[in-house]
Backbone of each chain as ProteinMPNN parsed JSONL, in Angstrom:
{"seq_chain_A": "MEVSINKTEDKTLVKVNGRIDTTTAESFNEAIAPLMAPEAGAIEIDCSELDYTSSQGLRIFLMLQKAVSANKGSLVLTNMQAPVKEVFDITGFSSIIKII", "coords_chain_A": {"N_chain_A": [[71.409, -17.322, 19.478], [73.329, -19.539, 20.906], [76.455, -21.249, 21.849], [78.233, -23.68, 23.757], [81.158, -25.178, 24.831], [82.475, -27.935, 26.13], [85.222, -29.678, 27.226], [85.785, -33.066, 28.062], [87.306, -35.822, 29.775], [86.986, -38.107, 28.043], [85.403, -37.029, 25.887], [84.073, -34.393, 23.807], [81.959, -31.991, 24.905], [79.006, -30.548, 23.701], [76.695, -27.8, 23.536], [73.996, -26.308, 22.09], [72.097, -23.616, 22.016], [69.078, -22.093, 21.18], [68.235, -20.459, 17.902], [69.534, -21.61, 14.707], [69.974, -20.042, 11.93], [69.585, -17.926, 8.977], [70.662, -15.437, 10.182], [72.401, -16.454, 12.36], [73.896, -18.395, 11.525], [76.537, -18.068, 10.607], [78.088, -17.391, 12.886], [77.581, -19.766, 14.548], [78.91, -21.593, 12.893], [81.521, -20.452, 13.205], [81.794, -21.006, 15.822], [81.936, -23.831, 16.123], [84.09, -24.517, 14.601], [86.609, -25.362, 15.711], [85.791, -27.999, 16.355], [86.226, -29.329, 13.946], [88.705, -30.134, 13.557], [91.626, -32.292, 13.317], [92.213, -33.547, 15.821], [89.964, -33.669, 17.361], [88.317, -35.67, 18.068], [85.85, -37.565, 20.04], [82.666, -36.319, 19.734], [79.77, -34.717, 21.225], [76.585, -33.374, 20.722], [74.32, -31.58, 22.283], [71.205, -30.931, 21.77], [68.928, -30.207, 23.028], [68.116, -27.783, 23.498], [68.013, -26.585, 21.233], [66.213, -24.662, 19.214], [65.541, -24.428, 16.465], [66.461, -24.889, 13.102], [67.568, -24.026, 10.045], [68.147, -24.632, 6.509], [70.616, -23.461, 6.547], [71.808, -24.138, 8.757], [72.095, -26.91, 8.639], [73.585, -27.212, 6.442], [76.024, -26.759, 7.91], [76.124, -28.75, 9.911], [76.344, -30.823, 8.214], [79.118, -30.362, 7.025], [80.427, -30.519, 9.511], [80.055, -33.263, 9.942], [81.384, -34.397, 7.764], [84.029, -33.644, 8.328], [84.529, -34.801, 10.747], [84.213, -37.472, 9.989], [86.317, -37.775, 8.205], [88.33, -37.51, 9.855], [88.398, -39.61, 11.351], [86.962, -39.538, 13.757], [84.142, -39.086, 16.19], [80.618, -38.596, 15.905], [77.69, -37.282, 17.754], [74.38, -36.274, 17.805], [72.164, -35.225, 20.412], [69.037, -35.444, 22.289], [67.255, -34.229, 20.569], [64.871, -31.806, 19.599], [61.565, -32.406, 18.543], [60.532, -30.725, 15.976], [62.989, -30.1, 14.825], [64.178, -32.375, 14.512], [62.471, -33.42, 12.557], [63.245, -31.725, 10.459], [65.811, -33.006, 9.926], [64.963, -35.265, 9.417], [63.411, -35.294, 7.026], [65.269, -34.204, 5.056], [66.919, -36.457, 4.832], [69.125, -36.366, 6.495], [69.064, -37.619, 8.898], [69.97, -39.99, 8.235], [72.555, -39.941, 7.879], [73.802, -38.595, 9.939], [74.544, -39.251, 13.179], [71.901, -39.567, 15.408], [70.567, -39.533, 18.756]], "CA_chain_A": [[72.044, -18.544, 19.442], [74.57, -19.618, 21.829], [77.272, -22.563, 21.669], [79.123, -23.84, 24.949], [82.009, -26.273, 24.515], [83.449, -28.438, 27.28], [86.026, -31.002, 26.891], [85.967, -34.004, 29.283], [88.377, -36.904, 29.442], [86.935, -38.748, 26.857], [84.745, -36.552, 24.701], [83.845, -33.123, 23.75], [80.424, -31.887, 25.062], [78.641, -29.22, 22.89], [75.501, -27.472, 23.834], [73.678, -25.174, 21.241], [70.831, -23.131, 22.294], [68.224, -20.908, 20.166], [67.932, -20.784, 16.431], [70.461, -21.524, 13.742], [69.264, -19.406, 10.716], [70.493, -17.14, 8.104], [71.527, -14.467, 10.899], [73.16, -16.796, 13.238], [74.856, -19.6, 10.914], [78.058, -17.783, 10.694], [78.591, -17.615, 14.428], [77.645, -21.242, 14.948], [79.919, -22.197, 12.133], [82.846, -20.25, 13.958], [81.953, -21.521, 17.196], [82.036, -25.198, 16.105], [85.095, -24.965, 13.733], [87.642, -26.193, 16.403], [85.621, -29.486, 16.273], [86.683, -30.044, 12.618], [90.411, -30.323, 13.756], [91.929, -33.847, 13.429], [92.322, -34.047, 17.187], [88.793, -33.32, 18.132], [87.953, -37.018, 18.877], [84.468, -38.064, 20.134], [81.812, -35.055, 19.957], [78.414, -34.99, 21.479], [76.194, -32.085, 20.88], [73.22, -31.653, 22.911], [70.389, -30.265, 21.019], [67.751, -30.202, 23.581], [67.533, -26.382, 23.423], [68.158, -26.123, 19.791], [64.715, -24.56, 18.743], [65.28, -24.291, 15.142], [67.593, -24.892, 12.21], [67.177, -24.237, 8.388], [69.243, -25.237, 5.734], [71.825, -22.927, 6.676], [72.379, -24.889, 9.984], [72.049, -28.241, 8.062], [74.813, -27.228, 5.876], [77.183, -26.63, 8.958], [76.191, -30.064, 10.618], [77.043, -31.683, 7.137], [80.477, -30.019, 7.022], [81.199, -31.041, 10.575], [80.042, -34.727, 10.076], [82.527, -34.774, 6.732], [85.302, -33.516, 8.792], [84.597, -35.799, 11.794], [84.476, -38.802, 9.57], [87.711, -37.923, 7.806], [89.347, -37.509, 11.182], [88.111, -40.914, 12.387], [86.432, -39.264, 15.0], [82.713, -39.451, 16.171], [79.87, -37.269, 16.291], [76.249, -37.681, 18.024], [73.519, -35.286, 18.258], [71.286, -35.846, 21.585], [67.85, -34.818, 22.772], [66.725, -33.269, 19.588], [63.269, -31.407, 19.704], [60.674, -33.027, 17.408], [60.347, -30.111, 14.761], [64.12, -29.951, 14.322], [64.389, -33.872, 14.159], [61.823, -33.527, 11.316], [64.042, -31.258, 9.362], [66.878, -33.833, 9.601], [64.453, -36.523, 8.779], [63.022, -34.937, 5.644], [66.376, -34.17, 4.252], [67.736, -37.434, 4.897], [70.398, -36.249, 7.41], [69.269, -38.642, 10.011], [70.645, -41.348, 7.938], [74.049, -39.775, 7.722], [74.372, -38.168, 11.116], [73.877, -40.099, 14.36], [71.028, -38.731, 16.461], [69.851, -40.472, 19.685]], "C_chain_A": [[73.273, -18.562, 20.214], [75.224, -20.999, 21.763], [78.034, -22.42, 23.055], [79.863, -25.177, 24.62], [82.742, -26.779, 25.548], [84.063, -29.793, 26.941], [86.211, -31.698, 28.195], [86.993, -34.903, 28.782], [88.269, -37.585, 28.073], [85.943, -38.211, 25.572], [84.704, -34.939, 24.913], [82.236, -32.855, 23.874], [80.02, -30.558, 24.389], [77.223, -28.987, 23.373], [75.088, -26.193, 23.105], [72.257, -24.881, 21.673], [70.224, -22.136, 21.385], [68.096, -21.487, 18.743], [69.232, -20.543, 15.704], [69.715, -21.293, 12.545], [70.222, -18.585, 10.022], [71.471, -16.081, 9.075], [72.568, -15.098, 11.868], [74.134, -17.955, 12.807], [76.463, -19.351, 11.035], [78.698, -17.814, 12.01], [78.512, -18.86, 14.918], [78.842, -21.906, 14.28], [81.502, -21.714, 12.855], [83.003, -20.81, 15.224], [82.297, -23.072, 17.244], [83.369, -25.444, 15.346], [86.285, -25.665, 14.516], [87.17, -27.776, 16.484], [85.765, -30.266, 14.882], [88.208, -30.329, 12.675], [90.534, -31.862, 13.836], [91.911, -34.375, 14.832], [91.137, -34.043, 18.012], [88.2, -34.483, 18.797], [86.568, -37.175, 18.837], [83.79, -36.697, 20.522], [80.607, -35.509, 20.251], [77.84, -33.702, 21.569], [74.584, -32.208, 21.302], [72.18, -30.557, 22.394], [68.9, -29.951, 21.564], [67.105, -28.728, 23.654], [67.744, -25.713, 22.106], [66.736, -25.933, 19.302], [64.496, -24.784, 17.404], [66.429, -24.378, 14.257], [66.846, -24.854, 10.951], [68.25, -24.713, 7.879], [70.613, -24.841, 5.876], [72.555, -23.585, 7.894], [72.741, -26.445, 9.464], [73.48, -28.271, 7.455], [76.208, -27.165, 6.799], [77.233, -28.016, 9.744], [76.671, -31.127, 9.418], [78.368, -31.596, 7.058], [81.264, -30.649, 8.254], [81.203, -32.498, 10.53], [81.291, -35.232, 8.946], [83.831, -34.808, 7.566], [85.502, -34.63, 10.041], [84.834, -37.154, 11.159], [85.899, -38.811, 8.791], [88.787, -38.012, 8.659], [89.17, -38.81, 11.862], [87.694, -40.609, 13.59], [85.055, -39.616, 15.264], [81.712, -38.176, 16.477], [78.282, -37.899, 16.531], [75.63, -36.418, 18.366], [72.374, -35.684, 19.355], [70.07, -34.901, 21.707], [67.269, -33.882, 21.705], [65.212, -33.024, 19.785], [62.533, -31.995, 18.333], [60.833, -32.184, 16.005], [61.861, -29.992, 14.132], [64.479, -31.391, 13.846], [63.545, -33.983, 12.788], [62.671, -32.901, 10.106], [65.356, -32.155, 8.9], [66.284, -34.948, 8.912], [64.048, -36.289, 7.381], [64.096, -34.777, 4.833], [67.367, -35.307, 4.145], [69.106, -37.289, 5.743], [70.377, -37.112, 8.389], [69.941, -39.884, 9.553], [72.228, -41.264, 7.797], [74.659, -39.256, 8.779], [73.723, -38.922, 12.202], [73.099, -39.349, 15.252], [70.468, -39.727, 17.402], [69.174, -39.562, 20.718]], "O_chain_A": [[74.129, -17.679, 20.149], [74.448, -21.943, 21.609], [78.413, -21.328, 23.477], [79.247, -26.153, 24.191], [83.695, -26.105, 25.939], [83.478, -30.772, 26.479], [86.661, -31.167, 29.21], [87.488, -34.841, 27.657], [89.143, -37.642, 27.208], [85.769, -38.835, 24.526], [85.156, -34.338, 25.886], [81.403, -33.371, 23.129], [80.712, -29.554, 24.553], [76.55, -29.987, 23.618], [75.646, -25.126, 23.361], [71.373, -25.737, 21.694], [70.979, -21.334, 20.837], [67.904, -22.67, 18.461], [69.947, -19.566, 15.927], [68.922, -22.125, 12.104], [71.412, -18.497, 10.325], [72.67, -15.894, 8.869], [73.537, -14.419, 12.207], [75.006, -18.403, 13.552], [77.342, -20.126, 11.412], [79.831, -18.276, 12.145], [79.355, -19.174, 15.758], [79.639, -22.621, 14.887], [82.441, -22.499, 12.99], [84.098, -21.082, 15.715], [82.853, -23.558, 18.229], [83.813, -26.589, 15.428], [86.91, -26.54, 13.918], [87.991, -28.678, 16.646], [85.514, -31.456, 14.695], [88.785, -30.774, 11.683], [89.668, -32.574, 14.344], [91.619, -35.554, 15.034], [91.186, -34.351, 19.203], [87.653, -34.397, 19.896], [85.978, -36.979, 17.775], [84.223, -36.017, 21.452], [80.201, -36.549, 19.732], [78.349, -32.869, 22.319], [73.777, -32.877, 20.657], [72.383, -29.366, 22.633], [67.946, -29.574, 20.882], [65.908, -28.499, 23.822], [67.663, -24.498, 21.923], [66.074, -26.923, 18.992], [63.429, -25.276, 17.037], [67.469, -23.893, 14.703], [65.785, -25.441, 10.738], [69.198, -25.16, 8.524], [71.589, -25.502, 5.519], [73.782, -23.553, 7.986], [73.684, -27.05, 9.973], [74.363, -29.061, 7.786], [77.304, -27.508, 6.356], [78.315, -28.394, 10.193], [77.305, -32.144, 9.701], [78.978, -32.665, 7.011], [82.381, -31.159, 8.173], [82.18, -33.089, 10.991], [82.009, -36.208, 9.162], [84.601, -35.768, 7.546], [86.572, -35.218, 10.205], [85.59, -37.949, 11.718], [86.558, -39.851, 8.786], [89.905, -38.45, 8.387], [89.786, -39.055, 12.9], [88.0, -41.337, 14.535], [84.642, -40.53, 14.55], [81.952, -37.13, 17.08], [77.744, -38.726, 15.795], [76.18, -35.581, 19.082], [71.638, -36.601, 18.992], [70.099, -33.745, 21.285], [66.826, -32.786, 22.049], [64.434, -33.927, 20.09], [63.058, -31.952, 17.22], [61.203, -32.78, 14.994], [61.927, -29.788, 12.92], [65.078, -31.515, 12.777], [64.036, -34.696, 11.914], [62.773, -33.441, 9.005], [65.86, -32.07, 7.78], [66.853, -35.549, 8.001], [64.372, -37.139, 6.551], [63.927, -35.249, 3.709], [68.429, -35.218, 3.528], [70.039, -38.08, 5.603], [71.444, -37.49, 8.873], [70.412, -40.71, 10.334], [72.989, -42.22, 7.645], [75.888, -39.299, 8.835], [72.526, -39.206, 12.176], [73.656, -38.452, 15.885], [69.916, -40.726, 16.942], [68.501, -40.052, 21.624]]}, "seq_chain_B": "MYRKFDPVEGKNAEIIEAVMNCEEVKNIDEGLQFKVRLCVEEVEENILSYSGTTWVSIQAEEDGNSLVICFKDGGTPFDPLAKDDPDITSNLDDREVGGLGIFLCKQMMDSIEYRHENGSNILTMKLRIA", "coords_chain_B": {"N_chain_B": [[48.27, -9.384, 6.139], [50.544, -7.278, 4.758], [53.733, -6.301, 3.333], [56.33, -4.189, 2.006], [59.444, -4.465, 1.096], [61.848, -2.367, 0.369], [64.773, -0.346, -0.037], [65.883, -3.916, -0.241], [68.105, -5.253, 0.496], [70.149, -6.827, 3.001], [68.103, -7.22, 4.719], [67.042, -9.651, 5.853], [66.439, -11.048, 8.249], [64.554, -9.19, 9.291], [62.459, -9.181, 7.506], [61.656, -12.123, 8.088], [61.005, -11.75, 10.706], [58.683, -10.023, 10.502], [56.877, -11.293, 9.228], [56.58, -13.554, 11.064], [55.425, -12.093, 13.272], [53.13, -11.077, 12.605], [49.22, -10.87, 12.551], [48.148, -12.904, 11.421], [49.792, -15.184, 11.86], [50.831, -15.386, 14.203], [49.237, -16.478, 16.079], [48.945, -19.018, 15.307], [49.246, -22.723, 15.897], [52.242, -23.932, 17.336], [53.862, -25.651, 16.074], [53.312, -25.339, 13.514], [53.91, -22.784, 13.113], [56.745, -22.956, 13.302], [57.153, -24.136, 10.852], [56.401, -22.145, 9.186], [58.331, -20.227, 9.616], [60.556, -21.507, 8.756], [60.149, -22.088, 6.035], [59.692, -19.44, 4.994], [62.238, -18.157, 5.641], [63.705, -19.856, 3.975], [62.751, -19.223, 1.444], [62.921, -16.41, 1.118], [65.751, -16.287, 1.446], [66.704, -17.648, -0.647], [65.71, -15.894, -2.869], [67.01, -13.336, -2.25], [69.614, -14.246, -2.516], [69.706, -15.151, -5.298], [68.068, -13.835, -7.214], [68.591, -11.228, -7.573], [67.133, -8.85, -7.087], [65.88, -5.665, -6.006], [63.825, -5.145, -4.353], [61.385, -6.629, -2.174], [58.279, -7.93, -1.828], [55.831, -9.128, 0.696], [53.12, -11.063, 1.505], [50.664, -12.245, 3.998], [47.973, -14.081, 4.337], [44.663, -15.479, 5.448], [42.992, -18.091, 4.05], [40.177, -19.513, 4.046], [40.788, -22.726, 5.481], [43.26, -22.466, 5.137], [46.804, -21.044, 5.454], [48.051, -18.524, 3.529], [50.926, -17.397, 1.988], [52.543, -15.113, 0.03], [55.219, -14.218, -1.957], [56.806, -11.739, -3.745], [58.851, -10.409, -6.155], [61.354, -8.355, -7.889], [63.245, -9.373, -9.507], [65.715, -11.126, -11.702], [63.772, -13.462, -14.032], [62.984, -16.292, -12.456], [62.546, -19.761, -11.653], [62.277, -21.332, -8.732], [61.236, -23.734, -8.095], [61.729, -25.557, -10.233], [64.172, -26.769, -10.28], [65.767, -29.87, -10.028], [64.918, -32.155, -7.309], [67.139, -32.569, -4.29], [69.541, -35.348, -3.908], [68.515, -37.263, -1.446], [69.294, -39.626, -0.423], [71.879, -40.202, -0.815], [75.281, -41.133, -0.057], [77.403, -39.852, 2.679], [79.837, -38.851, 1.634], [78.937, -38.005, -0.834], [76.99, -36.351, -0.439], [75.339, -33.222, -0.922], [74.558, -29.649, 0.018], [73.376, -27.759, -1.402], [70.156, -26.972, -2.588], [68.55, -27.772, -0.618], [67.017, -26.224, 1.014], [64.744, -25.037, -0.669], [63.608, -27.672, -1.208], [62.87, -28.343, 1.455], [60.88, -26.747, 1.752], [59.02, -27.583, -0.241], [58.166, -30.022, 1.021], [57.119, -29.205, 3.444], [55.112, -27.52, 3.198], [51.728, -27.513, 2.058], [51.061, -26.731, -0.45], [52.989, -25.214, -3.073], [53.738, -22.871, -5.397], [54.869, -21.426, -8.506], [54.962, -18.193, -10.329], [55.64, -16.145, -13.188], [54.914, -12.852, -13.681], [53.935, -9.87, -15.059], [56.489, -8.847, -15.043], [57.414, -9.562, -12.405], [58.511, -12.107, -10.187], [56.872, -14.521, -8.645], [55.732, -16.134, -5.949], [53.866, -18.529, -4.334], [52.578, -19.893, -1.322], [51.12, -22.467, 0.462], [49.618, -23.458, 3.651], [47.997, -25.611, 5.466], [45.958, -24.767, 8.151], [44.038, -25.226, 9.787]], "CA_chain_B": [[49.525, -8.565, 6.275], [51.124, -6.836, 3.477], [54.899, -5.421, 3.541], [57.105, -4.13, 0.846], [60.896, -4.022, 1.533], [62.544, -1.626, -0.561], [65.528, -1.667, -0.739], [65.825, -5.324, 0.415], [69.398, -5.809, 1.026], [70.277, -7.024, 4.453], [66.7, -7.368, 5.475], [66.625, -11.041, 5.829], [65.896, -11.257, 9.63], [63.546, -8.219, 9.383], [61.388, -9.874, 6.888], [61.116, -13.229, 8.764], [60.261, -11.353, 12.12], [57.39, -9.237, 10.14], [55.719, -12.42, 9.024], [56.273, -14.379, 12.436], [54.72, -11.42, 14.347], [51.743, -10.599, 12.088], [48.22, -11.436, 13.275], [47.81, -14.238, 10.696], [50.672, -16.138, 12.032], [51.307, -15.455, 15.685], [48.299, -17.301, 16.897], [48.704, -20.57, 15.025], [49.938, -23.665, 16.491], [53.746, -23.667, 17.33], [54.628, -26.487, 15.142], [53.079, -24.823, 12.307], [54.939, -21.467, 13.303], [58.164, -23.516, 12.861], [57.29, -24.397, 9.449], [56.379, -20.943, 8.364], [59.357, -19.746, 9.774], [61.567, -22.119, 7.922], [59.811, -21.746, 4.759], [60.011, -17.976, 4.793], [63.578, -18.004, 5.573], [64.312, -20.64, 2.859], [62.304, -18.783, 0.078], [63.63, -15.071, 0.969], [67.215, -16.355, 1.458], [66.561, -17.905, -2.236], [65.377, -14.847, -3.686], [67.993, -12.573, -2.016], [70.828, -14.76, -3.206], [69.813, -15.489, -6.705], [67.213, -13.033, -8.121], [69.17, -9.706, -7.799], [66.076, -7.876, -6.873], [66.342, -4.622, -5.076], [62.753, -5.168, -3.574], [60.489, -7.869, -2.084], [57.014, -7.864, -1.064], [55.41, -10.303, 1.088], [51.819, -10.981, 1.982], [50.109, -13.358, 4.629], [46.512, -13.99, 4.83], [44.072, -16.669, 5.659], [42.091, -18.439, 2.94], [39.431, -20.734, 4.473], [41.516, -23.496, 6.391], [44.725, -22.355, 4.971], [47.43, -19.541, 5.491], [48.708, -18.259, 2.093], [51.964, -16.584, 1.926], [52.975, -14.736, -1.188], [56.36, -13.516, -2.085], [57.027, -11.098, -5.038], [60.306, -9.696, -6.294], [61.525, -7.773, -9.295], [64.578, -9.701, -10.189], [65.672, -12.078, -12.796], [62.926, -14.332, -13.796], [63.646, -17.757, -12.16], [61.521, -20.633, -11.049], [63.161, -22.04, -7.879], [60.867, -24.943, -7.923], [61.995, -26.242, -11.421], [65.29, -27.595, -10.108], [65.77, -31.151, -9.434], [65.17, -32.203, -5.85], [68.525, -33.096, -4.134], [69.297, -36.734, -3.638], [68.642, -37.408, 0.142], [69.615, -40.828, -0.035], [73.344, -40.418, -1.078], [76.098, -41.397, 1.088], [78.029, -38.665, 3.279], [80.714, -38.308, 0.584], [78.445, -37.327, -2.257], [76.006, -35.427, -0.021], [75.469, -31.664, -1.205], [73.529, -28.887, 0.559], [72.419, -27.139, -2.506], [68.708, -27.281, -3.041], [67.556, -28.523, 0.499], [66.115, -25.287, 1.348], [63.362, -25.314, -1.42], [63.158, -29.063, -1.092], [62.262, -28.425, 2.58], [59.722, -26.102, 1.673], [58.18, -28.485, -0.97], [57.795, -31.069, 1.764], [56.451, -28.976, 4.439], [53.848, -26.684, 2.721], [50.669, -28.238, 1.376], [51.461, -26.446, -1.936], [53.859, -24.132, -3.373], [53.495, -22.608, -6.971], [55.693, -20.188, -9.006], [54.591, -17.878, -11.554], [56.363, -14.864, -13.468], [53.861, -11.92, -14.046], [54.079, -8.384, -15.084], [57.999, -8.427, -14.724], [57.71, -10.121, -11.022], [58.635, -13.381, -9.728], [55.51, -14.534, -7.718], [55.918, -17.598, -5.242], [52.943, -18.586, -3.367], [52.87, -21.084, -0.546], [49.802, -22.602, 1.296], [49.837, -24.283, 4.71], [46.77, -25.738, 6.175], [46.315, -24.447, 9.644], [42.807, -25.587, 10.658]], "C_chain_B": [[50.074, -8.374, 5.053], [52.425, -6.006, 3.885], [55.56, -5.448, 2.398], [58.408, -3.867, 1.454], [61.67, -3.529, 0.402], [63.652, -0.526, -0.342], [65.438, -2.957, 0.114], [66.963, -5.883, 1.071], [69.634, -5.806, 2.568], [69.094, -7.089, 5.399], [66.264, -8.656, 5.965], [65.772, -11.365, 7.136], [64.619, -10.353, 9.694], [62.24, -8.741, 8.663], [60.687, -11.167, 7.617], [60.361, -12.55, 10.001], [58.92, -10.53, 11.652], [56.47, -10.473, 9.895], [55.391, -13.281, 10.446], [55.45, -13.391, 13.181], [53.376, -10.905, 13.66], [50.487, -11.447, 12.584], [47.927, -12.951, 12.687], [48.721, -15.294, 11.101], [50.965, -16.316, 13.384], [50.425, -16.147, 16.51], [48.124, -18.691, 16.394], [49.591, -21.285, 15.855], [51.641, -23.505, 16.405], [54.453, -24.442, 16.312], [54.433, -25.948, 13.734], [53.749, -23.458, 12.021], [56.306, -21.941, 12.728], [58.25, -23.694, 11.504], [57.122, -23.09, 8.696], [57.688, -20.158, 8.47], [60.547, -20.209, 8.854], [61.321, -21.887, 6.463], [60.016, -20.265, 4.241], [61.517, -17.752, 4.722], [64.298, -18.735, 4.336], [63.975, -19.763, 1.358], [63.027, -17.262, 0.061], [65.142, -15.356, 0.846], [67.491, -16.805, -0.214], [66.64, -16.84, -3.108], [66.493, -13.753, -3.352], [69.336, -12.829, -2.618], [70.934, -14.818, -4.667], [69.175, -14.303, -7.686], [67.782, -11.698, -8.723], [68.244, -8.641, -7.883], [66.547, -6.734, -5.904], [64.967, -4.33, -4.141], [62.166, -6.374, -3.26], [59.332, -7.524, -1.408], [56.502, -9.119, -0.656], [54.148, -10.146, 1.717], [51.427, -12.265, 2.692], [48.75, -13.253, 4.732], [45.803, -15.438, 4.819], [43.096, -16.914, 4.628], [41.223, -19.676, 3.416], [40.292, -21.519, 5.533], [42.96, -23.259, 6.096], [45.363, -20.984, 5.443], [48.268, -19.605, 4.13], [49.578, -17.2, 2.393], [52.427, -16.397, 0.643], [54.23, -13.99, -1.292], [56.256, -12.889, -3.59], [58.208, -10.271, -5.066], [60.463, -9.351, -7.71], [62.729, -8.14, -9.802], [64.463, -10.755, -11.229], [64.557, -13.065, -13.012], [63.411, -15.608, -13.625], [62.614, -18.592, -11.226], [62.388, -21.465, -10.012], [62.648, -23.59, -7.751], [61.254, -26.079, -9.2], [63.171, -27.188, -11.248], [65.074, -28.917, -9.501], [65.79, -31.266, -7.916], [66.626, -32.881, -5.619], [68.246, -34.583, -3.859], [69.515, -36.786, -2.233], [68.919, -38.782, 0.375], [71.235, -41.184, -0.167], [73.963, -40.656, 0.007], [76.775, -39.982, 1.549], [78.825, -38.177, 2.3], [80.17, -37.66, -0.421], [77.254, -36.448, -1.777], [76.248, -34.078, -0.155], [74.205, -30.99, -0.384], [72.672, -28.075, -0.277], [70.96, -27.702, -2.734], [67.907, -27.671, -1.831], [66.764, -27.479, 0.851], [64.614, -25.233, 0.544], [62.828, -26.64, -1.19], [62.302, -29.223, 0.342], [60.91, -27.789, 2.575], [58.317, -26.85, 1.016], [57.521, -29.544, -0.039], [56.872, -30.632, 2.95], [55.218, -27.94, 4.203], [52.968, -27.82, 1.966], [50.743, -28.039, -0.252], [52.205, -25.307, -2.127], [54.102, -23.906, -4.938], [54.326, -21.192, -7.206], [55.082, -19.728, -10.227], [55.499, -16.494, -11.953], [55.115, -13.957, -14.152], [54.151, -10.603, -14.072], [55.418, -8.003, -14.608], [58.288, -8.962, -13.149], [57.75, -11.621, -11.01], [57.561, -13.607, -8.659], [55.588, -16.16, -7.182], [54.827, -17.692, -4.21], [52.782, -19.901, -2.626], [51.589, -21.248, 0.325], [50.199, -23.709, 2.442], [48.441, -24.426, 5.516], [46.828, -25.675, 7.771], [44.889, -24.76, 10.599], [42.196, -26.904, 10.075]], "O_chain_B": [[50.09, -9.313, 4.257], [52.288, -5.092, 4.698], [55.54, -6.459, 1.695], [58.46, -3.023, 2.348], [62.101, -4.301, -0.454], [63.106, 0.547, -0.596], [64.86, -2.896, 1.2], [66.939, -6.739, 1.955], [69.32, -4.844, 3.268], [69.156, -7.019, 6.627], [65.151, -8.76, 6.479], [64.64, -11.848, 7.098], [63.616, -10.867, 10.19], [61.133, -8.708, 9.201], [59.467, -11.283, 7.736], [59.183, -12.825, 10.226], [58.061, -10.401, 12.524], [55.355, -10.531, 10.415], [54.266, -13.595, 10.835], [54.599, -13.96, 13.865], [52.589, -10.285, 14.374], [50.662, -12.597, 12.988], [47.567, -13.922, 13.351], [48.436, -16.412, 10.672], [51.361, -17.423, 13.75], [50.79, -16.436, 17.65], [47.318, -19.469, 16.906], [50.525, -20.757, 16.458], [52.183, -22.98, 15.432], [55.466, -24.031, 15.747], [55.302, -26.095, 12.874], [54.075, -23.085, 10.895], [56.873, -21.358, 11.804], [59.307, -23.453, 10.921], [57.69, -22.959, 7.612], [58.1, -19.502, 7.513], [61.34, -19.437, 8.316], [62.239, -21.515, 5.732], [60.483, -20.031, 3.126], [61.988, -17.17, 3.745], [65.302, -18.274, 3.794], [64.752, -19.676, 0.407], [63.661, -16.936, -0.943], [65.778, -14.608, 0.103], [68.4, -16.307, -0.878], [67.481, -16.782, -4.005], [66.929, -13.217, -4.371], [70.063, -11.966, -3.112], [71.989, -14.599, -5.262], [69.712, -13.936, -8.73], [67.597, -11.204, -9.835], [68.429, -7.651, -8.591], [67.486, -6.89, -5.122], [64.98, -3.428, -3.303], [62.384, -7.291, -4.052], [59.403, -6.816, -0.404], [56.608, -10.116, -1.37], [53.983, -9.176, 2.457], [51.75, -13.334, 2.173], [48.318, -12.233, 5.269], [46.315, -16.406, 4.257], [42.355, -15.987, 4.301], [41.621, -20.808, 3.138], [40.517, -20.874, 6.557], [43.82, -23.824, 6.771], [44.691, -20.003, 5.757], [48.98, -20.541, 3.766], [49.179, -16.185, 2.965], [52.751, -17.405, 0.014], [54.261, -12.982, -0.587], [55.685, -13.496, -4.496], [58.534, -9.531, -4.138], [59.842, -9.917, -8.61], [63.337, -7.348, -10.523], [63.388, -11.223, -11.606], [64.318, -13.654, -11.958], [64.172, -16.108, -14.453], [62.01, -18.126, -10.26], [63.198, -22.268, -10.475], [63.386, -24.511, -7.402], [61.064, -27.288, -9.068], [63.249, -28.232, -11.895], [64.289, -29.077, -8.566], [66.573, -30.574, -7.266], [67.2, -33.563, -6.467], [67.129, -35.051, -3.636], [70.588, -36.404, -1.767], [68.75, -39.143, 1.54], [71.748, -42.212, 0.277], [73.394, -40.463, 1.081], [76.672, -39.024, 0.783], [78.607, -37.007, 1.986], [80.801, -36.751, -0.961], [76.571, -35.856, -2.613], [77.249, -33.608, 0.387], [73.137, -31.561, -0.162], [71.519, -27.743, -0.001], [70.768, -28.876, -3.05], [66.701, -27.891, -1.948], [65.597, -27.818, 1.046], [63.538, -25.376, 1.126], [61.621, -26.759, -0.978], [61.331, -29.97, 0.459], [59.966, -28.196, 3.252], [57.148, -26.822, 1.402], [56.383, -29.928, -0.31], [56.028, -31.389, 3.427], [54.454, -27.659, 5.127], [53.44, -28.809, 1.404], [50.548, -28.91, -1.1], [52.068, -24.381, -1.328], [54.644, -24.779, -5.616], [54.431, -20.222, -6.455], [54.698, -20.51, -11.097], [56.011, -15.842, -11.043], [54.453, -14.414, -15.084], [54.656, -10.123, -13.057], [55.581, -7.019, -13.886], [59.415, -8.754, -12.699], [57.059, -12.289, -11.781], [57.453, -12.748, -7.783], [55.514, -17.154, -7.904], [54.884, -16.94, -3.237], [52.845, -20.954, -3.26], [51.061, -20.267, 0.848], [50.946, -24.66, 2.21], [47.899, -23.486, 6.096], [47.559, -26.359, 8.487], [44.76, -24.561, 11.807], [41.199, -27.405, 10.594]]}, "name": "protein", "num_of_chains": 2, "seq": "MEVSINKTEDKTLVKVNGRIDTTTAESFNEAIAPLMAPEAGAIEIDCSELDYTSSQGLRIFLMLQKAVSANKGSLVLTNMQAPVKEVFDITGFSSIIKIIMYRKFDPVEGKNAEIIEAVMNCEEVKNIDEGLQFKVRLCVEEVEENILSYSGTTWVSIQAEEDGNSLVICFKDGGTPFDPLAKDDPDITSNLDDREVGGLGIFLCKQMMDSIEYRHENGSNILTMKLRIA"}
């Protein structure tokens, strides 16, 4: 699992590659912790190379969404692979996190 | 495939890879492999977090058109399926993550059953593969 974060003028672009699971969830959490700060603003996470997430990953996406909403920022997940999208759909996460 | 992990502590990743690399699983469709990986992770995470067991055994076999995966552990008797499903329609503020793992397994597998037998927790999942 790898995370890259690039700040542009109007948003923060994040790319996450690989699998978020029991083994990697803590690293993912640490990598995106700065995005939970009040000044994080608009965040876009490119999920095109996110191959897998278990409930361990969902937990972190939920915490991020809660922080972003509390900070009046925005969060959007893009280009999600179908099996990962299914995990978000089954758990109802697609209705609380914006996925395009 | 049958493997017993004793002691089991810290073996999360090893258990998942043992299942994913076994003959019964590595040749099935990628979408089905995704489901197997997810459900094995969620179940074993649940066992290792709550049962207090020192060992886990896992068996994967084909049964007709299905793949059957059976987990056994020697921990406290506990039926993870008995818990109420999480409310997946609640709004963001009320949303909780607890219970999502087992809920995902219930949705993705064609069947999942628990029993306690001879001092062991036994969880059996079935997934149609053909």
